[in-house]
GUTOR-462937 format. One record per residue (C-alpha): x, y, z. Coordinates in Angstrom, 2 decimals. Example, Ala and Ser with C-alpha at 12.3 -4.5 7.8 and 13.67 -1.06 7.14 Angstrom:
       c1       c2       c3
    12.30    -4.50     7.80
    13.67    -1.06     7.14
end
This chain:
       c1       c2       c3
    32.83    28.68    81.28
    29.37    29.11    79.75
    27.54    26.53    81.80
    23.78    26.05    81.52
    22.53    24.00    84.44
    19.28    22.06    84.12
    17.47    20.48    87.07
    15.17    17.51    86.46
    13.31    14.77    88.28
    10.18    14.76    90.41
    12.20    15.89    93.43
    14.30    18.37    91.43
    17.40    16.51    92.57
    19.04    15.54    89.27
    21.31    18.17    87.74
    23.29    18.49    84.53
    25.60    21.33    83.43
    25.90    21.88    79.67
    28.86    23.86    78.30
    27.69    26.12    75.46
    31.29    26.78    74.33
    32.24    23.12    73.86
    28.88    21.35    73.45
    29.90    19.04    76.30
    28.15    18.06    79.48
    30.59    19.38    82.06
    29.15    17.34    84.91
    26.11    15.55    86.25
    25.19    15.17    89.89
    22.31    14.26    92.18
    21.00    15.55    95.47
    21.46    19.16    96.54
    21.94    21.84    93.88
    24.65    24.52    94.14
    26.23    26.61    96.88
    25.97    30.29    95.94
    26.98    31.87    99.24
    25.40    35.30    99.62
    25.24    36.00    95.90
    21.49    35.43    95.64
    20.74    38.09    98.24
    23.38    40.68    97.37
    26.05    41.57    94.85
    29.48    41.07    96.35
    32.80    39.54    95.33
    31.47    36.04    94.75
    33.41    32.81    94.30
    32.09    30.55    91.55
    29.20    28.34    92.73
    30.10    24.91    94.07
    28.25    21.63    93.69
    26.50    20.63    96.92
    25.29    17.21    95.81
    27.03    14.01    94.76
    28.88    13.78    91.45
    27.76    11.07    89.04
    30.23    11.93    86.27
    32.25    14.84    84.92
    34.21    15.83    81.83
    37.40    17.77    81.47
    37.44    20.94    79.38
    37.27    19.06    76.09
    34.97    19.32    73.07
    31.79    17.34    73.63
    31.87    15.90    70.10
    34.98    14.86    68.18
    35.87    16.30    64.80
    37.17    13.63    62.42
    37.68    11.39    65.43
    39.79    13.88    67.40
    38.96    15.68    70.64
    42.04    17.94    70.42
    41.09    21.45    71.49
    42.05    24.01    68.78
    41.18    27.16    70.74
    43.93    29.62    71.70
    44.62    29.23    75.44
    41.63    26.83    75.49
    39.27    29.79    75.85
    36.04    30.73    74.09
    33.71    28.79    71.79
    34.77    26.11    69.34
    35.22    27.08    65.68
    31.79    27.42    64.12
    32.54    24.79    61.47
    33.09    22.28    64.30
    30.18    23.08    66.61
    28.10    26.13    67.43
    25.49    26.69    70.12
    22.22    28.07    68.71
    20.18    28.49    71.88
    17.71    26.76    74.16
    13.95    26.19    74.14
    11.69    26.16    77.18
     8.45    24.19    77.28
     7.09    23.99    80.80
     9.84    22.27    82.78
    11.45    20.85    79.65
    14.68    22.35    78.27
    15.99    21.60    74.78
    19.42    22.76    73.58
    19.96    23.41    69.89
    23.41    23.43    68.30
    25.13    22.88    65.01
    27.51    19.96    64.65
    29.27    20.56    61.37
    26.39    20.93    58.92
    23.86    19.17    61.14
    21.37    20.65    63.57
    21.20    18.72    66.82
    18.57    18.98    69.53
    19.61    17.75    72.97
    17.26    17.32    75.90
    18.52    16.62    79.44
    16.16    14.77    81.78
    16.04    12.24    84.62
    14.87     8.67    85.11
    13.91     7.64    88.63
    13.52     4.12    89.99
    13.27     3.48    93.71
    16.28     5.30    95.18
    18.23     5.47    91.95
    18.57     8.50    89.69
    19.86     8.38    86.12
    20.78    11.37    84.01
    19.30    11.00    80.54
    20.46    12.77    77.37
    18.11    12.67    74.36
    19.52    13.57    70.92
    17.75    14.37    67.67
    19.58    14.89    64.36
    17.76    16.85    61.65
    19.75    15.37    58.76
    21.73    12.26    57.91
    25.19    12.31    59.44
    28.31    10.28    58.91
    30.25     8.93    61.88
    30.16    10.97    65.08
    31.92    10.46    68.40
    30.30    11.71    71.61
    32.16    12.36    74.85
    30.19    10.60    77.61
    32.39    10.85    80.70
    35.99    11.33    81.79
    38.29     9.53    84.20
    37.80     5.87    83.34
    39.99     3.10    84.77
    41.56     1.12    81.95
    40.54     0.59    78.32
    37.50    -1.30    77.08
    35.08    -1.56    74.17
    31.56    -2.93    73.92
    28.83    -3.08    71.31
    26.21    -0.48    72.05
    23.86    -0.33    69.08
    20.14    -0.89    68.86
    17.71    -0.90    71.74
    19.75    -3.19    73.97
    22.79    -1.02    74.42
    24.18    -1.42    77.92
    27.65    -1.03    79.34
    29.13    -1.00    82.80
    32.46     0.77    83.14
    34.53     1.72    86.14
    35.03     5.18    87.57
    38.60     6.31    88.25
    38.16     5.73    92.00
    36.69     2.32    91.53
    33.09     3.49    91.55
    30.91     1.58    89.04
    29.12     3.68    86.45
    26.28     2.46    84.26
    25.64     3.70    80.74
    22.49     2.56    78.96
    21.24     3.33    75.47
    17.93     3.49    73.67
    17.44     3.85    69.93
    21.22     3.92    69.41
    22.20     3.40    65.74
    23.25    -0.17    64.95
    26.99    -0.70    65.05
    27.66     1.87    67.78
    30.56     1.23    70.15
    31.07     2.38    73.73
    34.79     2.76    74.37
    37.01     3.64    77.30
    40.14     5.08    75.69
    43.75     5.40    76.72
    43.04     9.07    77.46
    40.60     7.73    80.10
    37.62     9.07    78.17
    34.39     7.19    77.83
    33.13     7.85    74.30
    30.23     6.65    72.19
    31.21     5.99    68.59
    28.18     6.31    66.36
    27.99     5.03    62.78
    25.83     6.76    60.23
    22.89     8.55    61.86
    19.66     8.77    59.91
    17.81    12.02    59.26
    15.24    12.80    61.95
    16.68    10.05    64.17
    16.39    10.32    67.95
    18.26     8.27    70.55
    19.07     8.37    74.26
    21.81     7.53    76.69
    21.34     7.23    80.44
    24.16     7.54    82.97
    24.02     6.64    86.63
    24.77     4.18    89.35
    24.65     0.51    88.45
    21.27    -0.95    89.39
    19.26    -4.12    88.80
    17.83    -5.19    85.47
    14.26    -4.21    86.37
    15.15    -0.53    86.30
    16.75    -0.88    82.89
    13.70    -2.70    81.57
    11.35    -0.04    82.87
    13.44     2.73    81.34
    13.47     0.99    77.95
     9.68     0.77    78.02
     9.39     4.56    78.04
     9.15     5.95    74.48
    11.80     8.40    73.36
    10.14    11.82    73.43
     9.77    13.86    70.28
    11.83    16.81    71.45
    10.84    18.85    68.38
     7.40    19.21    69.99
     9.06    21.31    72.69
    10.55    23.83    70.23
     7.34    25.59    69.23
     6.46    27.43    72.42
     5.02    26.10    75.64
     2.53    27.08    78.33
     3.27    30.16    80.45
     5.69    29.51    83.28
     5.00    32.78    85.12
     1.35    33.70    84.50
     1.01    35.87    87.61
     1.93    39.52    87.37
     3.07    41.92    90.06
     1.44    45.35    90.37
     3.01    48.37    92.06
     2.25    52.06    92.39
     4.93    54.56    91.52
     5.76    57.73    93.42
     5.78    61.02    91.57
     8.43    63.49    92.59
     7.40    66.80    94.10
     9.18    70.10    94.46
     9.67    73.28    92.52
    12.63    72.21    90.40
    12.67    71.90    86.64
    13.62    68.23    86.87
    12.22    65.83    89.48
    12.56    62.10    90.15
     9.56    59.79    89.82
    10.22    56.38    91.39
     8.81    53.38    89.54
     8.32    51.07    92.50
     9.92    47.67    91.98
     7.99    44.50    92.99
    10.20    43.44    95.86
     7.42    41.06    96.93
     6.54    39.10    93.81
     5.08    35.62    93.19
     8.48    34.22    92.21
    10.62    35.65    95.04
    12.84    37.18    92.37
    15.43    39.80    93.27
    15.26    43.29    91.79
    18.88    44.33    91.18
    18.34    46.12    87.85
    21.13    45.89    85.27
    19.68    47.41    82.10
    16.53    48.22    80.17
    15.07    49.56    76.95
    11.67    50.58    75.61
     9.28    49.19    73.05
     7.67    51.71    70.72
     4.47    51.71    72.79
     6.33    52.84    75.93
     6.53    49.48    77.71
     9.93    48.72    79.20
    11.97    45.52    79.17
    14.23    45.49    82.22
    16.77    42.87    83.30
    18.04    41.95    86.73
    21.54    40.93    87.72
    20.25    37.56    88.92
    19.02    36.62    85.46
    15.43    37.78    84.92
    13.80    39.97    82.28
    10.52    41.71    83.12
     8.12    43.58    80.84
     6.85    46.71    82.59
     3.65    48.46    81.50
     1.63    51.29    82.97
     4.43    53.86    82.66
     1.97    56.71    82.23
     1.94    60.13    83.82
     0.49    59.02    87.15
     2.27    55.66    87.57
    -0.77    54.53    89.56
    -0.77    50.95    88.27
     2.57    49.64    87.07
     2.34    46.01    85.91
     5.37    43.71    85.95
     5.31    40.49    83.89
     8.23    38.08    84.07
     9.34    37.38    80.50
    12.55    35.34    80.88
    14.78    33.86    83.58
    18.07    32.04    84.00
    20.30    34.47    82.11
    23.95    34.91    83.14
    24.28    38.22    85.04
    22.60    40.35    82.35
    23.65    44.02    82.41
    22.30    45.37    79.13
    19.08    45.36    77.09
    18.32    46.61    73.58
    14.99    46.54    71.73
    15.25    46.60    67.93
    12.07    46.62    65.85
    10.23    44.89    68.67
    12.89    42.19    69.16
    14.51    41.92    72.57
    18.29    41.50    72.92
    19.89    40.95    76.33
    23.59    41.05    77.17
    24.88    38.49    79.65
    28.40    37.51    80.58
    28.15    34.59    78.17
    26.45    36.03    75.09
    23.97    38.39    73.52
    20.67    36.53    73.72
    17.74    37.26    71.43
    14.59    36.36    73.35
    11.76    35.01    71.19
     8.14    34.48    72.20
     7.20    31.71    69.78
     3.52    31.44    70.64
     2.61    34.99    71.64
     1.78    34.26    75.28
     3.98    37.00    76.71
     6.96    34.85    77.68
    10.19    33.94    75.91
    10.26    30.34    74.65
    13.52    30.44    72.68
    16.69    31.92    74.17
    18.58    32.36    70.92
    22.34    32.76    70.90
    22.71    35.92    68.82
    26.46    36.04    69.44
    28.59    34.17    71.97
    32.05    34.83    70.53
    33.17    36.62    73.69
    35.48    34.74    76.02
    34.45    34.15    79.62
    36.74    33.22    82.50
    35.92    32.43    86.11
    37.03    35.84    87.35
    34.10    37.61    88.99
    35.17    41.13    87.90
    34.96    40.73    84.12
    31.29    41.67    83.78
    29.84    42.33    80.33
    28.22    45.75    80.58
    25.65    47.77    78.68
    24.36    47.15    75.16
    24.12    49.85    72.49
    23.85    50.03    68.70
    25.17    52.41    66.06
    23.24    53.74    63.07
    24.17    50.67    61.01
    22.73    48.36    63.67
    26.06    47.05    64.98
    26.10    46.20    68.69
    28.64    47.44    71.24
    29.30    46.50    74.83
    32.12    46.75    77.35
    33.89    43.98    79.23
    35.65    44.50    82.55
    39.19    43.63    83.52
    39.70    40.80    86.01
    40.63    41.41    89.60
    43.46    40.86    90.29
    44.29    42.11    86.77
    46.28    39.07    85.63
    44.74    39.14    82.16
    44.42    35.84    80.30
    41.62    36.59    77.82
    41.88    38.82    74.71
    38.48    40.32    75.56
    39.09    41.45    79.13
    39.03    45.24    79.51
    37.71    46.08    76.05
    34.86    47.57    74.05
    33.52    44.81    71.82
    31.66    45.29    68.54
    29.24    42.71    67.15
    27.98    42.86    63.58
    24.34    43.76    63.11
    23.53    40.18    62.07
    25.44    38.69    65.00
    27.87    36.85    62.74
    31.17    38.20    64.11
    32.77    39.99    67.05
    35.83    42.23    67.18
    37.80    44.15    69.79
    36.96    47.78    69.04
    39.03    49.47    71.79
    41.07    48.36    74.79
    42.77    49.46    77.98
    39.69    49.54    80.23
    39.35    48.51    83.86
    35.71    48.68    85.04
    33.76    50.15    82.11
    30.27    50.11    83.62
    28.44    51.63    80.68
    28.75    53.32    77.33
    26.72    55.44    74.94
    26.50    56.00    71.20
    25.46    59.46    70.06
    23.37    60.56    67.10
    26.52    60.77    64.97
    27.86    57.41    66.23
    30.04    59.12    68.83
    31.05    56.42    71.32
    31.80    57.12    74.96
    32.63    54.73    77.79
    33.26    55.30    81.49
    35.92    53.88    83.77
    36.70    54.21    87.46
    39.75    54.60    89.66
    42.21    51.76    90.07
    45.55    50.59    88.72
    46.51    52.81    85.76
    43.27    54.78    86.25
    44.11    57.83    88.42
    40.45    58.79    88.88
    37.03    58.22    87.37
    36.73    59.33    83.78
    34.71    59.54    80.59
    36.46    58.33    77.43
    35.61    59.30    73.88
    36.31    56.01    72.13
    37.78    55.50    68.68
    38.50    52.23    66.89
    41.85    50.83    68.02
    42.15    53.21    70.95
    44.06    52.28    74.10
    42.60    53.97    77.20
    45.29    53.47    79.78
    44.78    50.18    81.68
    48.05    48.47    80.76
    47.08    44.86    81.63
    44.14    45.08    79.19
    45.97    46.77    76.28
    45.41    43.66    74.11
    48.13    44.87    71.74
    51.83    45.68    71.76
    52.94    48.73    73.74
    56.30    50.42    74.05
    57.88    50.73    77.49
    61.21    51.69    78.96
    62.55    49.64    81.87
    65.84    50.62    83.46
    66.74    52.68    80.41
    66.11    49.76    78.05
    63.31    49.95    75.45
    60.78    47.16    75.73
    57.96    46.25    73.34
    55.36    43.63    74.25
    51.67    42.90    74.58
    51.09    43.13    78.36
    47.82    41.18    77.99
    49.69    38.09    76.81
    50.58    35.81    79.76
    53.47    34.27    77.83
    54.97    37.70    77.06
    54.68    38.71    80.72
    56.45    35.55    81.81
    59.15    35.98    79.19
    59.93    39.53    80.33
    59.21    38.85    84.02
    56.84    41.79    84.02
    54.13    42.57    86.55
    51.90    45.15    84.95
    49.81    46.48    87.81
    51.78    48.00    90.65
    53.38    51.38    91.29
    56.77    50.16    90.09
    55.53    48.92    86.71
    57.00    50.71    83.68
    54.58    53.08    81.98
    53.80    52.87    78.27
    55.05    55.62    76.00
    51.51    56.83    75.31
    47.81    56.19    75.85
    44.58    57.88    74.80
    43.52    60.33    77.52
    39.89    60.74    78.57
    37.54    63.47    77.47
    36.81    64.37    81.10
    38.22    63.32    84.46
    36.14    63.38    87.63
    37.60    63.46    91.16
    36.82    60.62    93.54
    34.59    62.66    95.84
    32.29    63.38    92.89
    32.30    59.90    91.34
    34.11    56.96    92.89
    32.56    54.39    90.55
    31.13    55.37    87.18
    28.01    54.14    85.40
    26.71    54.49    81.87
    25.89    57.46    79.69
    22.79    58.61    77.87
    21.98    60.95    74.99
    18.74    62.81    75.74
    17.42    62.68    72.18
    14.16    64.42    71.35
    12.67    67.75    72.33
    10.49    66.88    75.34
    13.12    67.16    78.06
    13.42    70.92    78.09
    16.73    72.77    77.68
    18.68    69.60    78.49
    17.36    67.76    75.44
    19.89    66.38    72.94
    22.72    66.32    75.44
    25.02    63.71    76.94
    24.43    62.63    80.54
    26.91    60.73    82.73
    25.75    58.42    85.53
    27.52    57.78    88.82
    26.98    54.31    90.19
    29.06    55.08    93.27
    27.51    58.43    94.26
    23.98    57.66    92.95
    23.93    60.89    90.96
    23.68    62.20    87.42
    25.93    64.65    85.54
    25.47    66.83    82.48
    28.44    66.72    80.07
    29.58    69.93    78.37
    31.79    68.96    75.44
    34.42    70.96    73.58
    36.30    70.08    70.39
    39.58    71.93    69.83
    41.02    70.94    66.47
    39.79    67.38    66.86
    40.86    67.11    70.51
    37.91    66.12    72.69
    37.60    67.64    76.17
    34.92    69.14    78.35
    33.39    69.49    81.78
    30.65    67.97    83.94
    28.10    69.49    86.28
    26.11    67.39    88.74
    22.36    67.67    88.43
    20.54    68.38    91.73
    19.19    64.82    91.89
    19.94    61.96    94.27
    18.81    58.36    93.74
    18.29    55.40    96.07
    20.63    53.20    94.03
    23.71    53.43    91.92
    22.77    54.69    88.45
    24.01    52.59    85.52
    21.64    52.65    82.52
    19.40    55.22    80.89
    16.97    55.54    77.99
    14.52    58.10    76.68
    10.94    56.79    76.58
     9.67    57.16    72.98
     6.15    57.98    74.22
     6.61    60.65    76.90
    10.12    61.76    75.89
    11.38    61.69    79.48
    14.63    60.25    80.80
    14.42    56.89    82.59
    17.25    55.40    84.64
    17.94    52.17    86.47
    20.61    50.78    88.71
    21.47    48.62    91.68
    23.41    48.29    94.89
    26.65    46.33    94.84
    29.96    47.33    96.36
    31.54    50.81    96.40
    28.25    52.69    96.24
    26.25    54.86    98.61
    23.02    53.14    97.47
    20.41    52.31   100.09
    18.21    49.95    98.04
    18.96    46.79    96.07
    17.55    48.13    92.82
    15.77    51.14    91.43
    13.88    52.23    88.31
    13.32    55.97    87.88
    11.88    58.63    85.62
    13.54    62.05    85.60
    10.67    64.28    84.52
    10.90    67.78    83.09
     8.26    69.87    84.83
     8.33    72.83    82.47
     9.71    75.19    85.10
    12.60    77.53    84.28
    16.03    75.98    83.81
    19.06    78.05    84.77
    21.89    75.82    83.76
    25.35    75.93    82.12
    25.10    74.48    78.63
    28.53    75.22    77.13
    32.15    75.04    78.30
    35.17    76.24    76.33
    38.77    76.47    77.54
    40.78    79.21    75.81
    44.24    80.67    76.18
    42.73    83.46    78.27
    40.46    81.39    80.50
    37.07    79.68    80.33
    33.86    80.61    78.53
    30.53    79.37    79.87
    27.17    79.50    78.12
    23.86    79.36    80.03
    20.26    78.42    79.34
    18.87    81.60    80.93
    20.26    85.16    81.14
    22.34    86.09    84.16
    22.23    89.29    86.18
    25.17    91.31    84.88
    26.63    92.65    88.13
    26.90    89.24    89.83
    28.19    87.52    86.72
    30.90    90.14    86.14
    32.26    90.11    89.70
    35.45    87.96    89.93
    34.78    87.45    93.64
    31.81    85.24    92.74
    34.11    82.69    91.11
    36.53    80.23    92.66
    38.83    78.20    90.41
    41.45    75.57    91.16
    43.29    72.98    89.13
    45.46    69.88    89.48
    46.97    66.97    87.62
    46.93    63.23    88.22
    49.82    60.80    87.99
    49.46    58.04    85.42
    51.05    54.92    86.89
    50.47    51.31    87.78
    49.59    52.36    91.31
    46.00    52.30    92.51
    44.60    55.78    91.86
    46.62    58.98    92.16
    47.26    61.92    94.47
    46.47    65.41    93.20
    49.47    67.43    91.99
    49.89    71.17    91.43
    50.04    72.02    87.74
    52.76    74.68    87.97
    54.88    72.65    90.42
    54.39    68.89    89.95
    56.34    68.10    93.13
    53.53    69.52    95.28
    50.67    67.16    96.15
    47.94    69.75    96.31
    45.30    71.55    94.34
    46.42    74.83    92.92
    44.18    77.91    93.11
    43.87    80.07    89.99
    43.47    83.82    89.99
    40.31    85.13    88.33
    41.39    88.42    86.79
    38.04    89.35    85.24
    34.60    88.10    84.26
    32.77    89.53    81.27
    29.10    88.97    80.48
    27.65    89.02    76.98
    24.96    91.54    76.14
    22.19    88.94    76.29
    23.46    87.62    79.64
    23.84    84.08    78.30
    27.63    83.86    78.23
    30.47    84.60    80.64
    34.15    84.87    79.71
    36.18    84.13    82.86
    39.74    85.38    82.48
    42.28    83.28    84.40
    45.93    83.94    85.09
    48.48    81.40    83.82
    45.97    79.40    81.81
    47.39    76.05    80.67
    46.24    72.47    80.06
    45.44    70.40    83.14
    43.84    67.10    84.04
    41.27    68.71    86.31
    39.89    72.21    86.70
    37.20    73.01    89.22
    35.05    76.10    88.70
    32.63    77.20    91.41
    30.37    80.19    91.08
    27.53    81.85    92.98
    25.56    84.09    90.65
    22.08    85.50    90.14
    19.85    85.01    87.15
    18.27    88.02    85.52
    14.97    87.13    87.24
    16.65    87.11    90.66
    17.16    83.39    91.31
    20.43    81.98    92.68
    22.58    80.20    90.08
    25.32    78.21    91.83
    27.20    75.24    90.44
    30.34    73.20    90.88
    31.93    72.31    87.51
    34.76    69.85    86.86
    36.58    70.00    83.56
    39.56    68.59    81.70
    41.72    70.74    79.43
    43.98    69.08    76.87
    44.13    71.94    74.38
    43.55    75.69    74.62
    41.36    77.27    71.95
    41.70    80.76    70.58
    39.68    83.27    72.63
end
């Protein structure tokens, strides 16, 4: 499922797909490339791409090299990469139009270069191999689906074999530089394999696969020297030397925080799309930003005026990247397939080596299981989130989880589970981890989770561990993410009639659908240059294209809080954020997919603090008597102490396998309605910075909405709409 497709030939009509999980060539074909549907012009619910050309050969989902003569697949459910002591993908090199794969085969480093040979109307797919060290016997999978069994000598420079395709189509396999004693065999499993005797250190050889043709073509191919593929692993000439230049638009207005738009190069020399999925900053203030369609751009000129913003394409061909992290100048990008470390080997401003930093995550064909966001803790460990499939018939142990990767990339673990569409996470200054999720099965409404190791956050199909249920009065314990367990118990885990687990970890804050129908990432505003909202947690709404401030409360270790929407509206859904280390301002990016009010494909923004007064709620605390709010500027006492200036209501959600939830009255759960709360008093502190709102019948609830219309001490209107979640009531 981690296919890397290379196009070769003078007409760009020879194609080969390399599987980085299995070190196999999944297929080779000629003619037209792939059918993508509308997925190159928009983000929708895409089917996997389909081959448009003519197949030459293909291989089943089998290891590309045998281990001790066996191709038996040891992977659980035949998912994920091979064991590292069998084979391990290291990355790929670019050198002009040349692509070289590097992988480990046992203790040996192998370079593999796909290319094409053309003669008249014939096209052959050529695979060049280079072993760095002497190797004992190896067996290579060439093609699948042979008719009958056969064996032929294939060693030396004269290796040639003609075998028969399963539908009677003749297939030619030719060799060059093949070690003496090699055999080409068609086995009883209908595999065509190349059995290689001892391979010498620094030995290179080739095989060519294609339609049977006359001897002249074979002679001409054998006259071409085998290329030294190591020459293509040291950095090549720039592929994208032209830059794109745009002019940003500074926000105007009298507010304390305004939006500056960093204009994206919609019209660029490479016709690349600008659906932004993630970014980070270098120490000098340049940004590295990735696009959903696989590019990484380096953006400079992010100064105060934004008059000349320069975009340089740095990398391309990544698999739906949705997260970027810069660490000591090194650039890490999260795709669906792996975390890639991009290396510029010759200092020309473009990545030459796409290094596999970690590809332990499992990928399936389901479109909905995006890998999202990329963050690190203080020890340098990486974290990202992986979506659940749609429909949520989970087959992979990584679907719907937060995944942790060691700082050196050597191992991956499931850190937390039970997620549906976790489009972003954040790690705070004390390694506090949060992750968002949005409404769906088992998710009554959008929410912000405070994540702990081993936590289960409600999405039953992605629990990835045993849960306790009760069905028809009978206790039931099983892992609902295990297809075999679901079949055994005849359990569908994602409809309104599904049994609910005995417990799950509730969110820190819920948000109603009208405020956030599809959540994005979060951001800690570290530093002191962003005014009164510095060193706080922000929450992004992809669906509503807005930004929220998070007011957190800890009651005896129970995490809860409230959110207030900032008076900002963006052209795109908002998914990722960083603080620029140079100007200290908040930068955001996002895109337009489905379930969003976005009007542009992609957007890159700066939210700039203007220095003007900020009149904002900074603290929220739920007590047994009501709610306490703390503000950034003093309030006028008479307005803040008038109960008529406050409106409060509350409701609960229903946790079930149904899609979303109605709103239920807290005091009478049979009523599907919000429940107003009586404000009995409002008391203002002497400095005007705190209000104690006394509420009748105060109790925990999933959602509390607090609206107020007040005046600041300097006569300015202070009106907000706050949404909170109360799990525990503190002492007054």
